[in-house]
C-alpha positions as CSV (number, residue, x, y, z in Angstrom):
1,M,-0.8,7.1,-26.8
2,T,-2.4,3.7,-26.7
3,A,-4.9,2.6,-24.0
4,P,-2.4,0.2,-22.4
5,D,0.2,3.0,-22.4
6,R,-2.3,5.3,-20.6
7,V,-2.8,2.6,-18.0
8,V,0.9,2.3,-17.4
9,V,1.2,6.1,-17.1
10,W,-1.7,6.2,-14.6
11,L,-0.2,3.3,-12.7
12,R,3.3,4.9,-12.4
13,E,1.7,8.1,-11.2
14,A,-0.3,6.2,-8.5
15,M,2.9,4.3,-7.5
16,D,4.9,7.5,-7.3
17,A,2.3,9.2,-5.0
18,A,2.1,6.1,-2.7
19,W,5.9,6.0,-2.7
20,R,6.1,9.6,-1.6
21,D,3.5,9.0,1.2
22,A,5.3,5.9,2.4
23,E,8.7,7.6,2.5
24,A,7.2,10.6,4.5
25,A,5.4,8.3,6.9
26,T,6.7,7.3,10.3
27,S,9.4,4.8,9.8
28,G,8.9,1.3,11.1
29,P,8.7,-1.5,11.9
30,W,5.3,-0.9,13.4
31,H,3.7,-2.9,16.2
32,V,0.2,-3.4,17.6
33,T,-0.4,-2.6,21.2
34,E,-3.6,-4.2,22.4
35,Y,-5.7,-3.0,25.4
36,V,-8.1,-4.9,27.6
37,A,-11.6,-4.7,26.3
38,G,-13.5,-2.0,28.2
39,S,-10.4,-0.2,29.3
40,D,-10.4,3.6,29.9
41,Y,-8.7,4.1,26.5
42,G,-12.0,3.6,24.6
43,F,-10.2,1.7,21.9
44,D,-8.9,-1.9,21.6
45,A,-5.5,-1.1,20.1
46,G,-2.9,1.4,19.1
47,V,0.0,1.3,16.7
48,G,3.6,2.3,17.4
49,T,7.2,2.0,16.4
50,A,8.0,-0.3,19.3
51,P,6.0,-2.8,21.4
52,G,3.9,-0.9,23.9
53,E,4.3,2.4,22.0
54,V,1.4,4.2,20.3
55,D,3.2,6.9,18.4
56,V,1.7,6.1,15.0
57,V,-2.0,5.6,16.0
58,G,-2.7,6.7,19.5
59,H,-4.8,5.0,22.1
60,G,-7.5,7.6,22.9
61,Y,-10.0,9.6,20.9
62,E,-7.4,12.4,20.5
63,G,-4.9,9.8,19.2
64,G,-7.4,8.2,16.7
65,G,-7.0,4.8,18.2
66,C,-8.3,1.6,16.6
67,E,-11.7,0.4,17.7
68,R,-10.7,-3.2,16.7
69,V,-7.5,-5.0,17.1
70,Q,-7.9,-6.4,13.5
71,D,-7.8,-2.8,12.2
72,A,-4.6,-2.2,14.0
73,R,-3.1,-5.4,12.6
74,H,-4.2,-4.4,9.1
75,I,-2.5,-1.0,9.5
76,V,0.7,-2.6,10.7
77,R,0.7,-5.1,7.8
78,H,0.7,-2.1,5.4
79,N,3.4,-0.1,7.1
80,P,5.7,2.1,5.0
81,H,8.4,-0.5,4.5
82,A,5.9,-3.1,3.2
83,V,4.4,-0.5,0.8
84,L,7.8,0.4,-0.5
85,R,8.7,-3.2,-1.1
86,R,5.4,-3.8,-3.0
87,I,5.9,-0.7,-5.1
88,A,9.4,-1.8,-6.0
89,A,8.2,-5.2,-7.1
90,D,5.3,-3.7,-9.1
91,R,7.7,-1.3,-10.8
92,E,9.8,-4.3,-11.9
93,L,6.7,-5.9,-13.4
94,L,6.0,-2.7,-15.3
95,D,9.6,-2.6,-16.5
96,W,9.2,-6.1,-17.8
97,G,7.3,-4.6,-20.7
98,N,10.5,-3.0,-22.0
99,W,12.1,-6.4,-22.4
100,P,13.5,-6.5,-26.0
101,G,12.7,-9.7,-27.9
102,G,9.1,-10.3,-26.9
103,G,6.7,-11.0,-29.7
104,P,3.0,-10.2,-30.0
105,D,2.0,-12.9,-27.5
106,S,4.3,-11.6,-24.9
107,R,3.0,-8.0,-25.5
108,D,-0.6,-9.3,-24.9
109,A,0.5,-11.1,-21.7
110,Y,2.2,-7.9,-20.6
111,E,-0.9,-5.8,-21.2
112,W,-3.1,-8.3,-19.4
113,A,-0.7,-8.3,-16.4
114,V,-0.6,-4.5,-16.4
115,R,-4.4,-4.3,-16.4
116,L,-4.6,-6.7,-13.4
117,L,-1.9,-4.8,-11.5
118,A,-3.7,-1.5,-12.2
119,E,-7.0,-2.8,-10.9
120,G,-5.3,-3.7,-7.7
121,W,-4.2,0.0,-7.5
122,G,-7.8,1.2,-8.0
123,W,-7.9,1.7,-11.8
124,T,-11.2,1.1,-13.6
125,E,-12.3,1.5,-17.2
126,E,-13.7,4.9,-16.1
127,T,-10.3,6.0,-14.7
128,T,-8.7,6.9,-18.1
């Protein structure tokens, strides 16, 4: 197996694991519920499946609330539906390498694109 092929295998395994996690997570859409600074909750925000709900990330210490609203917004932006959409698009990029008719230049471009994609998923030279 070539080095680029090993990267593709690693990348597909990483995507499969993320896909399983996203499918098993609380379904969305997710919303941020902000609290007044200094409130009794002890956190600035929670995350829920409806506005005002905090059934994904609670509002108190027992619920693991978000100390910063920006953290809650980041969590919401990376909800399961968003993750599944990105994985589907990334898989299409990987499948592009199976396109018949590409010459050596297209293979080099594919390997370069795969390496960039893998780096975004946490791959480094030390990974393989």
